[in-house]
C-alpha positions in Angstrom: 0.0 0.0 0.0 1.2 3.5 -0.9 0.2 6.4 1.2 0.8 10.0 0.0 0.9 13.0 2.2 1.0 16.3 0.3 2.7 18.9 2.5 2.5 22.4 1.2 5.5 24.7 1.4 3.8 27.5 3.1 6.0 29.1 5.8 3.3 29.0 8.5 3.2 25.2 8.2 6.9 24.5 8.4 6.7 23.9 12.1 4.6 20.8 11.4 7.1 19.4 8.8 9.0 17.2 11.3 5.8 15.3 12.3 5.3 14.3 8.7 9.0 13.5 8.0 8.9 10.9 10.8 6.3 8.9 8.9 8.0 9.2 5.5 9.6 6.2 3.8 10.4 8.3 0.7 10.3 12.0 -0.1 9.2 13.7 -3.3 10.1 17.4 -3.2 8.3 19.3 -6.0 9.8 22.5 -7.3 8.0 24.6 -9.9 10.5 24.8 -12.6 8.6 27.8 -14.1 8.3 29.6 -10.8 9.5 33.1 -10.0 12.5 33.8 -7.7 10.4 34.3 -4.6 8.9 30.8 -5.0 12.4 29.4 -5.7 13.9 31.0 -2.7 11.1 29.6 -0.5 11.7 26.1 -2.0 15.4 26.4 -1.1 14.5 27.3 2.5 12.1 24.4 2.8 14.6 22.0 1.2 17.2 23.2 3.7 14.8 22.5 6.6 14.1 19.0 5.2 17.8 18.1 4.7 18.8 19.4 8.1 16.0 17.6 9.9 17.3 15.1 12.4 14.7 12.6 11.1 16.0 12.7 7.6 19.6 12.5 8.8 18.9 9.4 10.8 16.3 7.6 8.6 17.8 8.7 5.3 14.7 8.3 3.2 15.4 8.5 -0.5 14.5 11.9 -1.9 13.2 12.7 -5.4 13.7 16.3 -6.5 10.9 16.7 -9.0 10.9 19.7 -11.3 7.3 20.4 -12.3 5.7 22.3 -15.2 8.5 21.5 -17.6 6.1 22.1 -20.5 6.0 25.8 -19.8 8.3 28.0 -21.9 9.6 29.8 -18.8 10.6 26.5 -17.1 14.3 26.0 -16.1 15.8 22.8 -17.6 16.4 20.2 -14.9 20.2 20.6 -14.8 19.7 24.4 -14.3 17.0 23.9 -11.8 19.3 21.6 -9.8 22.2 24.0 -10.0 20.1 27.0 -9.1 18.6 25.2 -6.2 22.0 24.2 -4.9 23.1 27.9 -5.2 19.9 29.0 -3.3 20.4 26.3 -0.6 24.0 27.6 -0.2 22.7 31.1 0.4 20.2 29.8 3.0 23.1 27.8 4.6 25.3 30.9 4.8 22.5 33.1 6.1 21.5 30.6 8.8 25.2 30.1 9.8 25.6 33.8 10.1 22.5 34.1 12.3 23.8 31.3 14.5 27.3 33.0 14.8 25.8 36.3 15.8 23.2 34.8 18.2 20.3 36.2 16.2 18.6 32.8 15.9 18.2 29.5 17.5 18.1 27.7 14.1 19.8 24.4 14.0 21.1 22.2 11.4 24.3 21.9 9.6 24.3 21.0 5.9 27.3 20.1 3.9 30.9 21.2 4.2 31.8 24.3 6.1 32.6 27.2 3.8 31.8 25.2 0.7 28.9 25.5 -1.7 26.1 22.9 -1.2 25.9 20.0 -3.7 23.2 17.4 -3.6 25.6 14.6 -4.7 28.1 15.1 -1.9 26.3 17.0 0.9 22.8 15.8 1.2 22.3 13.4 4.2 20.1 11.1 2.0 20.2 9.8 -1.5 18.8 12.4 -4.0 17.5 11.6 -7.4 16.3 14.3 -9.9 13.4 14.0 -12.4 11.3 16.3 -14.5 7.5 16.1 -14.8 4.8 17.7 -16.9 1.3 16.8 -15.7 -0.1 18.2 -18.9 1.9 15.9 -21.2 2.6 13.0 -18.8 6.4 13.3 -19.5 8.3 12.2 -16.5 5.4 10.3 -14.9 7.1 6.9 -15.3 10.2 8.2 -13.3 7.9 9.4 -10.5 6.0 6.0 -10.4 9.3 4.1 -10.5 10.7 6.1 -7.6 7.6 5.6 -5.5 7.3 1.9 -6.2 11.0 0.9 -5.9 
């Protein structure tokens, strides 16, 4: 049996994320490949929270980074989406490290190598796969189903 939980990326709900991560056997993190910078930055912040979660670090559920809306002309290609997301996560990492160093925040979570840009392949605490999806055309649906059913 497969059970899906759709957890929205709204900032007000992030405090509940840990409860859902505890039950997860696999994670599918959907990023709007055609989204604007504000949505992309929010996605990076949420991805940082997921990857620095103690639950993800200990259970290491496989994660699929799924670029959605690839059929739109404004969509980033998947290699660019992955690269841009890594850059945005690096910015979040640096911002939160600075907040910790100055005592401005009680945020926790260390991600990747100190002083180095974040890379999914070497710094994520769990295996990360990347796939693209267009719900309109069905392109990429097989990769999503394969990930879920493996």
